N, C-alpha and C positions, 0 to 999 in steps of 0.2 A: 432573535435567536442566533447563536453563533453556528456557522456551518463549516468552519475551517477543519474541525476534527472529523467531519464527515466526507471531506474531499477524498476522492479516489487517488491513491498514490501511483506513480508510474514505476514500472519495472519492479514489482514486488519481489522481495528475495525469496525465491523458491528453488528447491533442488531440481535441476533440469535433468530429464532422462538422457541416457547415452545417445550419441548421435546416430549410431547404428539402429537403435530402436526407433528413432524418429523417422529414419528412412524407411524402415520396415512398416511403420504405422501408416505411411502413405499408401502402402500396398494392401493393408488390411481390408478396406472395402471391396477389394477385387481378389480376395483370397482364392476363389475357385480358379480364375485364370492363372494366378501365380502358381497354384499347385499343378495345373496342367503344364505350364511352361517348365516347371522344375522337373516334372516327370519326363517330358520330351528331352530336356537337357541331359538328364542322367542317362536315359536309355540311348540317346544319340551318342554320348561319350563312350558308353560301353560297347556299342556297335562298332565305333571307330577302332576300339582295341582289338577287334577281330581281324582287321586288315593284315597285320603281320602274320597271323596264323594261317590265313589264306595263302600268303606268299610262301610260307614254310611248306605247306602241302603241295603247292604248285611246283616247287623246286624238288622236293623229296620224291613225290609220287610221279609227277609229270615229266620231269627232266632226267633225274637220276635213274629212274626205272624205265624211262622211255615209253610210258603209257599215254597214248594220245587220248584215250577215253577218260582216263583219270584227269588229264589236263582240261578236257572239256567239262567234266563235272566241277572241277575247281572254278573254271571260268563262269559256269552257271551260278554257283553259289556266290561268287564275287559280284556278279551283276545284281543278284538279289540283295546282297548286303548294301551295295551302293544305293539301290532304290529305297531300302528301308532307312538308311542313314539320311538320304535326301528328305524323306518325309518328316523325320524327327527334326532335322535342321530347319525346315520351312516353318513348322509349327512353333519350334522354340524361338526362332528369330521373330516371327510375327507376334507371338504372345508377349515376349519380353519387350519388343519395341512398342507394342500397344501399351503395356504397363508403364514404360518410361514416359511416353507422351501423355498418358492419362494422369500419372502422378504429378508431372510438371504442370499440367493444366490446373489440377486441384491446388497445388502449391502456389501457383500464381494467384489464384482466386483468394486463397487464405491470406497471402501477403497484402494484396490490394484491398481486400475487405477491411483488414486491420488498419492500413494506412489511412483509409477514408474516415476512420473513427477517431484518429489521433488528433489532439488539439493543435491549433496553429503554432503554439510555442514549441512543439516538438520539431516542426519543420525548420524553425529558425536555427536550430543547432546542427542541421544536416544539409548537404548540398543535394539539389534535385537530381543531378547527374549520378550521384551515389545511389539514390533510391532506384532510378531507372536501371542502373547497372546491376543491382541485386535482382531485379525482375528479368533481366536479360542474361548477363554472363553467368551469374551464380546458378540460376535455374537451368541453364544449358548444361552446366557441369553435372548437375544432379540427374538430368535426363540421360546424359551419356553413361553415368554410373549405373542407373537402374535399367536402362534399355540395352546396354551393351556390356559394360565392364563387370557388372555383377554376374551375368551369365558366363562371361569369359573366365572369371575367377573360379566359379563352381565347376565349369567344364574342365579346366586345367587341373583342378584338385583331383577330380575323378580320374582323369587320364594319368596324372602323376602317381597316385596311389595304385591304380590298376596296372599301370606300366611297370612299376617297381615290383609288384607281386608277381607278374608274369615273367619279369626278368629273372627273379629268383627261381621260378619254376624251370626256366630254360637252363640256366647255369648259375648257381649261387656264387661260385668263385669269381667268375667274370663280372657278375653284378657288383660285388664288393669293390673291384677295381674301378668299374664305371662310376660308382658313387663317390669314390675318392677323387675322381677327376672332374666329372661333369657339373655337379652342383656348385662347387667353388668357382668354376669357370663361368657358369651362367650368372651367378650373383655378381662376380667381378665385371662381366660385360654390362649388366644393368647399371652398376655403379658408374662406370665410365660413360655409359650412355646418358646418364643424368648430368654428368659433367659437360658432355657435348651439348645437351639442351640448354644448360646455363650459358655456355659460350654463345650458342645460337641466339638466345634472348638478348645477350649483350650487343650482338651485331644488329638485331632488330631495334633495340633501344637507340643505338647510334644513328641508324637510318631514320628512325622516327624523329629524332632531334633535328636531323638535317631537313626532313620534310616539313617539320614545324617551322623551321627558319624560313623555308621557301613560302609556306602558306602565310606567315606573318608579313613577310616583305611584300608579297603580291597583294595581300589584303590592304596594305597601307602604302601602295606604290606611289600615290601622290605625295605623301609625306616624305617617303624616301627620296624621291626626285626633287622635291621642294628644298630639302636640306642638303642636296648633293651627296647623298650617302650610298650611291650605287656601288662604288668600289669597296666600301667598308662592308656592305651586306654581302657582296660577292666573296670577299675574303673570309667572312664569318662562315658562309655556307661551305666554302672550300675546306675550311678547317674541320667542319663537321663531317664532310665526305671522307677526308683523310683519316679521321678517327674511326669511321665505319670501315674503311679499307684495312686499317691496322688490326681491328677486331676480327675482320673477315679472314685475314691471313693466319691469325692465331687459331681460328676455328678450323681452317683447312689443315693446319699442322696437326691439331688434335685428332681430326677425323682420319687423316692419313695414318697416323700412328695407331689409332683404334682399329681401323680396318685391317692393317697389316698384322697387328697382334691377334685379332680374332681369327684371321686366316691361318696364321701359324699354329695357334693353339687348337683350332678346330681339326686341322689335318693331322696334327701331332696326336691328339686324342684318338682320332679315327685310326691312325696307324697303330697305336698301342693296342686298341681293342681288336683290330684285324689280326695283328701279330699273335696275340694271346688266343683269340678265337680260332685262328687258322691252326695253331698247335692242337687245340682241343679237337678240331675236326680230324686232323691227322691221327691223333691218339684214339679216336673213336668215341670220345666223350660227348661230341655234338655232331649233328648232321649239317650239311650245307644249308638246308632249310632253317635249322635252328639258328645258325649264325646270321642268316638274312633277317629272320624275325627279331633276333637280339639287336641287330643294328637299327632296325626300324623302331623298335621300342626305345632304344637309347635316344634316338632323335626326338621321339615324342616326349620322353621324360625331360630331356634338355630344354626343349621348347616350353614345356609346362613350367619348369623351374624359372626360366627367364621371364615368362609372361606374368607369373604370380608375383615375382619380385618387382617387376615394373608396375604392376597394378597397385602395389602398396602405396606408392607415391600418389597415384591418381585417386585412391580412396581417401588419403589424407587431405588432398585438395578438395574433394567432395565434402569431407567432414567440415572443413573451414567454411565452404559455401553454405552448407546446411545450417551451421551455427549462426552465420550472418543473417540468413533468412528468418530463422526462428527467433533471433533477437528482436526482429520487428513483430513477428506473430505473438511473442510472449509479452510484449509491452502492453501494460494495462493503461487505457486512456485516463489521463488525469481529470478530464471533464467528460462525464457520462450521465446517462439518465439516472434519476433517483430510484431507489428500490420501489417506492410506491408514488408514481407521479400524480400530481394534482391536475385536474382538468382546467384549462384556461377558460375563464368565464367570458361571456359575451361582453363587448364594450367597444369604445371608440378609440382605444389605444392609449390609455392612461399610462404614463411612464414616470418612475420616481427613482432618483438616486439618493440614498439615505446614509449619510456619514461614511461614504465609501473610502476605504484605504486599500491601496494596491501597490505591490512591488513585483517586478519581474523576477522569476526564479534565478536567472543568470546574474541579477544584480540585487541580491537580497538586502544589501545595506543602502541602496539608493532609492529613496521614496519617489514614487511616480505620482500617486494621488494621495492626498491627506485630508480626510474629512469632507469629501465633495458631497454636497446636497443640492439637488435640483428636482423640483416637482413640476412635471409637465402635464397639463390638462389635455383631455382628448381633443384632437383637432388643432392644438396649438403648434405654432412654428417657433422653435427655439434655436438660436444660432450660438455656436461656440467660437469665440475668437481668442487670440492670444499669441504670444511669441512661439516660435518653433521649439518643440520639446516641452511645451507647458503641460501636455497630457490630454489634449483635445481628442485625438484619434483613439487614445486608450480608453477614454470615457465611452466613446461610441462602440468600441470593441467589446465592452462588458455587456452590452445589451444582448447580442446573440450568443453570449458565453464563449467567445473565442478565448477568453480568459475568465477566471473567477476572482472575485474580490477577496482580499485578505480578511477584512472585517467590514461591517456595514452590510448593505444589501442594495440590489437593483430589482425593482418591482415593475411588473407589467400587469395592468388591471388589478393592482393590489397584491399580486402573488409574486413571491420571490422567484426569480428566474431559475434558481437551483432546485425548485420544487416541481418544475415543469419538464415534460419530456422534450428533449432537444428538437425533435422533428416538429412538435406542435408550436414550440416557441419560435423557431426559425421560419415556420410557415406564416407567422403573423408579422414578419419583418421583410423589408427589401432594402438593399444597399446599392447605391449608385456611387462608384468610387471615382477618384481622380483619373486613374488609368483603368477603364473598364476592361475586364477580361472576357473576350469572346472565344468560342470554341471554333474549331476548323471546319465545321459543317456549313450549312446554308444559313442565309439570313433568317428564313422562316424558323429553322430549328433553334437558332439562338433566341429569337423572340419567345418561342414556346417552350423554353428550357424548363420552366417550373411545371408545365403541364403539356407534354407532347401530344395529348389527345385533342388539343384545340383545333377548331375548324379553320379553314383558310380565311373565312370572313372575320373570325375573331382575331386572328393574327393581324390582318390588315387594319382592323379598327384600332388596335393598340398602336400600330405604326402611325396611323393618321393622328391620333392624339399626341404622339411623340414627335410630330413634325418630321417623320422619316419616310412616309409613303411616297412622296414625290421623287426623292432621290433613288429610292429602291426600284421603282418601276422604270427609272431611267437606265438601269443596267440591262444589258441584253437578256439576261436570265431572270430578271426581276427578283422575286423572293427566293428563287432557287440558286441565287448567286452564292458561290463559295467564298467565304470571307478570309480564308487562309488562317494559318496558325496565329492565334491571339489577335485575329482581325487585321493582319498586316495589309490587306488589300483595300482597307477603308481609311478615310481620314479620321482625325481625332473627333471632329464634330459628328461624323456619321456613326462612329462607334458609340459615342455618348448617347445619341438619340436611340440607337438600337438597344442600349442598356436601359434607357428609360422605358422603352416599349416593353422590354422584358420585365421590368419592375411593375408596370401597369398590369400585365397579365397575371402577375403573382397576387395582385389586389391586396396589399398589406395593410395592416392597421397602423403600423409604425414605419416611417420611411427615414432612412439615414443617408444623407448626402455628404460625402466626404470629399471636399474640394472638387465638386463635380464640374466646375467650369473654369478652374484655374489655368488650364493649359490651352484654352481656346482664345482666338482673336475676338475682337469686340463684335464683329458682324455675326460670327458663328455663335458667340455667347448669347446674343439676343435671341437667336432661333432656339437654342437649347433652353434658355430661361423660360421661353414661352411653353416649351414642352414640359419643363419642370413644374410650371404653374398648373398644368393639367394633372400632373402626377400628384401634386401636393393637396389637391382639393379634398376636403373632409378627412384628411389623414394627419395624425400626429407626426411632426417632422423635426428631426434633429439635424441641423445644418452645421458643417464645419467648413469655414471659408476664410479667405483673406480679402476678397474683393468686396468693396462696399455695396456694390449693386446686388450682391447675393444676400447680404445680411441686413441691410437697413430697413427692409420691409418686414422683417421677422416680428412676431408678436413680442418677443423678448430676446435680448442678447445677453449671454453670460460671458464675462471676461475671465478666462482661465490663466492663472499665473502661478508658477512654482507649485503645480499640482493641486491647486485649490481654486475655488470660485471667488475671485477678488471683488467682483461687482456684477450686478444684474440690472437690466432696465432696457428702455428703448434707445434707439440711436441718439435722439436729442437729449435724453436724460443722461446718458453716459458721456456724451461730449461735454456736459457741464460737471459731472461728478467724478469721472474716472480719468486720472492722468494717464494710466496705461492704455486705455481705449483711445484717448485723444492722440497719444503718440503713435499708436498703430494706424490710425486714420491718416495722420500726417506723413508717416514714412512708408506704409505698405499699401494703404487704400487710397492715397491721395490722387493717383492718376484718374481713377474712376470718380472720385469725389469732385474733381474739377469739371469733369464732363457733365456731371449732374448739377 
């Protein structure tokens, strides 16, 4: 049966919802908190609009009329308003910050859940740093928007509209003058502020380049000194520093001009409003308290204008971050469970490649495998040998469905792997690679990776079978020893034996050994080979290797050449019948061949 038409495509063309709706969708599960936060935000903003009115009454009743009791009453109400405003601010800040943190946690989980389901081929087209950056920098931007900037935007909109309405109530003529001056001035200030940030980023970029030069030179100090390049590196660093200095001077010039312009325009605007407002007070159209309230409202409106204009750029930045994250979330895995998975029957690990044809998506015109057929009986050890790039590792990668065949089939226990649930298929397999990847936890945690519930005795038994127990107990912390990122604190042989113990714990039907001893010296290889012998007992094993010691005892050796199986047989049979195998032995396997 052909399965190509049933393969799930990546990134199906769908109409994506607007970015704002996606941000709001993160808050939907927490709509009660969001509603409470919004109410606190609106009420708090409205309470803040009462401050200028209190100032108005304090001046008109308390000062102009000389009434101490009236002034005391105003002070009493002012303290009450302060307290009420503080309560609304606390709840608004807490609830909005909680929503931001919660939404970011949910978003991180969504992204990582999707990443873990994507096929290996998807990662080949992307840098790991880019993905980590999306989970760190992009998510942090969204947290700031939801937890802070969104509430700032709403608060300033309320204060802007409320302030303008109250300004018209105080004096509509003076308000029109204010609206002709303040909004353009605020928008202009935001525009030049953005220019300043761009200049500042240029300075930081120049400094980063200089720092990068230092880091590179220090990291390779032996090479620098060995080639006598000290003066050249110093000259290159000095050039970067001077470039940063030049950018810094330009930034200072822009900042000085900006601050001077803002200062002049601010005081000029204030002078105009004071002049016109003072005339209105003299003419009796306004009281001194009205003028004071008007000035305070003007400051609130100007601040709101500037903040809202500045938030526009931040929201655009958040939109970009949201799109990048949802690009990952929206990606449909090309390799996924079938709609109705077939149960994997009991068996000893029968494995069959039947007329397999495969090409990588990135190289559709470059055939990798063409008509590969290999039938492996339960418990049989089959080795794949051949020149580099012949397709050996690709053949092994088709078994756990890291990739899917273009045509033909790969069968486990007689069932096409595409009919099995991925979890069930991969539970029946274990892979020991050339460079085993260990996690940064303890040795015990790495051995029990497939089943964290294992007892200490079971972990130690697997380590003994893998010839790892003796060196593990030699560490001061024994099985609690931290291995470091990717196992950097362990030697190659130690990492390999822990990987073998991990595979033993998984108890697979089918074992894949991908160059498992190629990076080891002869003494370490002998220890690891003994451990591998324990692992391979009563299991179907697919071995990819270049060393003769690894493959000559296999039940069968398949010579892979130009994406096809060119010959099959035992070592002795292939030495007589296969020119390619004999050449590999002579050129690649000969050091071990002579030893044996």
